[in-house]
C-alpha positions as CSV (number, residue, x, y, z in Angstrom):
1,M,43.9,32.7,2.5
2,A,40.9,33.3,0.3
3,K,37.8,31.3,1.5
4,R,35.4,31.9,-1.4
5,N,33.2,29.1,-0.2
6,L,32.1,31.2,2.8
7,Y,30.4,33.8,0.6
8,K,27.3,33.7,-1.6
9,L,27.1,36.3,-4.3
10,E,23.7,36.9,-5.9
11,F,22.1,39.5,-8.1
12,T,19.4,41.4,-6.1
13,S,17.0,41.6,-9.1
14,N,16.5,39.3,-12.1
15,T,15.6,42.1,-14.5
16,N,18.0,44.9,-13.5
17,K,21.3,43.3,-12.8
18,D,23.2,46.3,-11.4
19,C,23.6,45.2,-7.8
20,I,25.1,42.1,-6.2
21,Q,24.3,41.1,-2.6
22,V,27.2,39.6,-0.7
23,I,26.1,37.1,2.0
24,R,28.5,35.3,4.4
25,T,27.1,31.8,5.0
26,D,29.1,30.6,8.0
27,N,27.7,31.2,11.6
28,N,24.6,33.0,10.1
29,Y,26.4,36.3,9.7
30,G,24.1,37.2,6.8
31,V,24.4,40.1,4.4
32,Q,27.8,41.7,4.4
33,G,26.9,44.4,1.9
34,Y,26.1,45.3,-1.6
35,V,28.3,45.9,-4.7
36,Y,26.9,48.1,-7.5
37,K,27.9,48.0,-11.2
38,N,29.0,51.7,-11.0
39,G,31.6,50.8,-8.3
40,T,29.7,51.9,-5.3
41,I,30.1,49.5,-2.3
42,I,27.8,49.6,0.7
43,K,29.2,47.6,3.6
44,R,27.1,46.6,6.6
45,Y,28.7,46.4,10.1
46,T,29.4,42.8,10.8
47,P,32.2,41.0,12.7
48,Y,34.0,40.4,9.4
49,A,34.7,43.0,6.8
50,M,33.9,42.2,3.2
51,P,37.3,41.2,1.7
52,N,38.7,42.8,-1.5
53,Y,38.8,39.5,-3.4
54,I,35.0,39.3,-3.1
55,I,34.6,42.8,-4.4
56,K,36.9,42.0,-7.3
57,E,34.9,38.9,-8.0
58,C,31.6,40.9,-8.1
59,M,33.2,43.3,-10.6
60,S,34.2,40.4,-12.8
61,M,30.6,39.1,-12.6
62,F,29.4,42.4,-14.0
63,A,32.0,42.3,-16.7
64,S,31.0,38.8,-17.8
65,E,27.4,39.8,-18.1
């Protein structure tokens, strides 16, 4: 089940919007990784992996820009 409310997606820079920082908000897990406009995904080691639906949502944020 998708739990989108557990994740906060924000652009890392206001001027150059080519990277989205993915933050998991429950239990203070913090930054899960980064998704770049060119398709590069950098994942940090955390107890929970970054789900594919979050990556797809990041790509749709780039497309809507």
